[in-house]
N, C-alpha and C positions, 0 to 999 in steps of 0.2 A: 504494500500500500504506500503510495507516494504521499509524503507529508511535508509541509513547510510551516515552521513555527514563526510566529510574529510576536513582538513585544508591544504591549499597549503604550501609545505615546502619552505624554503629559496631557492634562485636561485644562484648557484655558478657562479663566473665570467666566467669561461671557458664555461659553458653551455649557459650562457647569450650571449657571443660573437658568439658561434657556431650557436645558433638559429637565431641571427640577420643576419648572413651571409647566412645561408642555407634556412631558412623559410621566413624571411622578406626581404631578398636580399638587406640588407644594408651593403655595404662594409666598414669594419673597419680595420685599420692598427695599430698595436701596436707601440707606440713611445718609450717605455722602456721595460725592461725585469724584471718582478717582480714575484717571486715564493711565492704566498700566497694561499696555498691550502684551508685554512679555510675562506678566504674572500667570502662573500656572500651578495646578495641583499635581503633586508627584506621587502620591500614595493614597491608598483607600481607607486609611485609619483617620479617626477624628480625635480631638483632644479638648478636654475641659480644663482651662488653665488656672485652676484654683490656687495651687501652690505657687505658680509663677506670679500671680497677683500679690501673694503674700511675701514674695521676695526670693523664693528658692527657684532659680532658673538653671541650675547645673544640668538637670536632665530634662529640660523643657524641649518638647518636640514641636518646635515652632513651625516646621515645614508642613504641618498638617492643618486642615481646616479647624479653626478655633470656635468652640461653642460656648456662648455665654447664656446660661440659664438663670433660674431664680437665685440659686446660691451665689453665683459670681456677681450678678448685678446688685443684689441686695448687700453683698459685702462691700462693693464699691460705694453704694449710697450711704452706708453707715459711717464712712470715713469723712473727715473734714476735707475741704477743697485741696489743700497742699498734699495731704496724704493720698487722696484719691488720684491726683495727677502722678504722684510718685509710683503708686501701685500700677497704674495703667501704663506708665513708661516702661515697666518691666516687660510689657508685651511689645510696645511699639519700637523698642530698640532692635527687634529681630525682623527678619524679612518674612512676615506672615502672609500667606496667600490671600486669606480673607477671614472675616469674623462674621458669625451668624448669631444674632440675638434671638432666642426662642421664647415661647410662651408669652408673647406680647411685650417683652422687655425691650428697653432702648437705652442708649447711652446719652449722657448729658451733652450739651452743645460743646462744652470745653473738651470732653473726651473725643467727640467726633472730630473736632478740629485737630487734635493730636493725631488721630488715625489718618486724617486726610493729609496732614503734613508728612506723615511717615509713608504715604502712598499705600495704605491698607484699606481696601473696600470693606464696608460694613453693611450687612443686610439684616432685615427683621422679618420674623414670621410669628403669627399668632398661634401656630401649632405647638402643642405641649412638647417639652424638651425630649422626652423619651421617644415620642412618635416622630418628631422631626429628625432626630439622630438616626432612627431606624431607616427612614426614607432616604436620607443623604447617604448613609452607609451602603444601602443596597445599590444605589446608583453608582457609587464609586467602586464597589466590588465588581459590578458588572463591567465597568469600563477598564479596570486594571486586571481583570481575570486573564490567565494565560489562554492563548488561542493557537489553533493550528488549522491550516488549510489542508484538507484530506481529500485525496482523489477517490471518488466513489459516488454512490447514490444513497440517499437516506429516505426511507419510506416508513410511514406509520402503518403497520399491519396488525390489526386487531388490538391497537393500543400499544404495541411494542415497536420501539424504534430500531428497525433493521438497517444496518449500514452494509450495503452491497459493495463488496470490494473485489478486486481482481485486475489482471492486466488489461491494457487498453484494447478494445475491440472484442472482448469476450462476451459482451451482451448485457452489461449491467443496466444500461438505459432501456433496452428492450424488455428486460424482466420488470423493471420499475414501471414501464408503460403498461405492461400486461396486468400488473398488480393494481394500477389505477383504474383500468377498465373493469376490474373485478370489485371495485368499490373501496379500495384503500387510498391512502392520501400521500401525495408527494411533499417532501420537505425541501429537498435540494437534489440536483443532479449534476454530475461531473465534478463539481467542487463543493465540498461541505465545510463550512466554517464551524469548527468544534471549539467550544469554550468550556473550560473547567470551572464548575461552580462548587464551592466547598472543597472537600478533599477527595470525593469519590463520584461526583456527579458530572457527567459530560452532556452539554446541551449542543444540539446541532441546528444550523440554519443555513440558508442559501446566501450567496453574495449579493451585494446591492446591484450588480450589473445583470447577472443571470436570473436571479430570483426563481421563478417557476417555468422558465423556458427549458426545453429539453432538446438536445441534438441527437437524432437517431440516424445512423448510417443508412443511406438509401432514401430517407424521407426528408432530411434537412431539419430545420428548426420547428418545434412544436410548442405552442403556448398552451400549457396544461390548464391554466386558470380560464382562459378564453374558451377553450374547447370543451372541458369537462365541468366547468363551474367551480364555485367557491368550495363545494363539498369535497373536491378532489385535492385540496392543498392544505398545508399547514405552514405557518411561518417559523415555528420552532418545535423541536421534539427532543426528548432525552434520548441519547444514543445508548442502547442497552445490549445489543448483540451484533457481532460482526459475522456476515456471511461471506466467506472467502470462496469466490468462484474461480475454478482452475480447470484447465483441460485435463481430462481423464488420462492417467498414465498407468499402463498395465503393470508396471513394476512398482507402483506405489500402493501400500496397504491403507485402505480407508476404514474408518470405524464402522462396525456393523451392529453394535449394541448401544453404546452411549453416544447420543447425538452431539453433545458438547465435547469438543476436542481441543483442549488447550485454551490459551488466552491470547489476546492481542492488546498491547499496551499503547494507549494514546494519552499524552500529557501526564504520564505516570500513573494512569488509572487502568488496571487490567480489566478487559472486557471478555466475556465468554465468546469463543469463536467456533463456528461450524464450517467445515470444509465441504464444499459441494463440487464433486467432479462433473464436468460438463461432457455429455455424450449426445450424439444425434437422437432426437426424439424424446429426450428427457424433459418432463414438465417442471422446469425450475420454479415457475410461479407457484404451483401447488406445493412444491417442497418448501418454499419460503413461508407459505401459510402454515404448513405443518410445523415448521421450526418455531414460528411465533406462538402457536397454540401449545406446543410442548414446553416452551419457555414459561408460559403462563401456568401450566400445570405444575412445573417444578417450583415456580414462585409461590404457589399456594400449597406446597408440601407433597405433591405427587410426583414420584420419579419412576417412569416406566422401567428403567434399567433395574432399579432395586426391587420392584415388584416381580419382574421376570426372574431375577436371581433367587428370590425367595421361593418362587414356585419350583425352580430347578432344585434347590436344596431340599424342599419337601419331597419331590419326586425321588431324589437319591436316598433320603432317609427312609422312605416307605418301601424301598427295594422293589418297586414295580419295574417290570421290564417291558419294552416295546411301547409303541404309541397307542394311545387310547382315545376314544371319541370324547369331545369336549362336553357332551350332554349325555345323560343316562338313557333317554328315550326320545323318539321323535313324536311331536304332536300330530294330531290327525290332519292338520292342515299341511298339505304337501307342496305349498308354494316354494 
């Protein structure tokens, strides 16, 4: 599987605020006007600078977005004017990307002037601190999450994200197209952008250029959304299983009992892998559906391999010889 890893770039303050308003629906109001085109956020963590306001700045993570909630703003308000300026100067001496005042809190005009002079943008939201931090953190985690461009097709089959992998020209797009015709949903074709969320979750999506277009040899470009409708696509899906398509090799031994064979690692996350040998006349589409249903059975505690092995052990222990019929007698209905 061809993969290309990319590092998330820094996030400019303007883009950060725009995404919070439009995507996360977190209303932010600027409290000062600062023109800092080079200001950018470089990591996904947030910081509440209580100790820094109190004077301890040795471990102050100033490069993070600073959150001023009820505790910080009320601490500043209880100080007299000179002490308040001195406390706030503990922050403004550093190159802070921005300050967000939550829960309807605001800074005094004197403190806003200090922030403006230090070229630190300050924003305000009425959203409670915990909720605002959760929203901001989720947006930053998504932006800075590790990503890889993976060659393959991602299809939602019975709710399972199947990543069809294999060498170019083996028929991944054709199998994906057949799955769509059977009622399943395309996430991405040819190039899948895989993003790691948390430690073990991989989310897949298409590229901004290709989206839900598909290139099929002999047909050309196919617009899946226009042709099959909104029901045939998804914009994102968790990647749960890799289907490795490869030309059948008479000298290669393929599994005949356990469907899951090994793992494939993407961004440090091991995914179960199924190797499917391609031969003329084989219905790979149906096999993919069976793979998805078998994955669901295993997910809910039923493993066909273990069930069959238990039957085999019971057969050996009972010391019965020869094959026997699976039912004791035939019903009168001879259909």
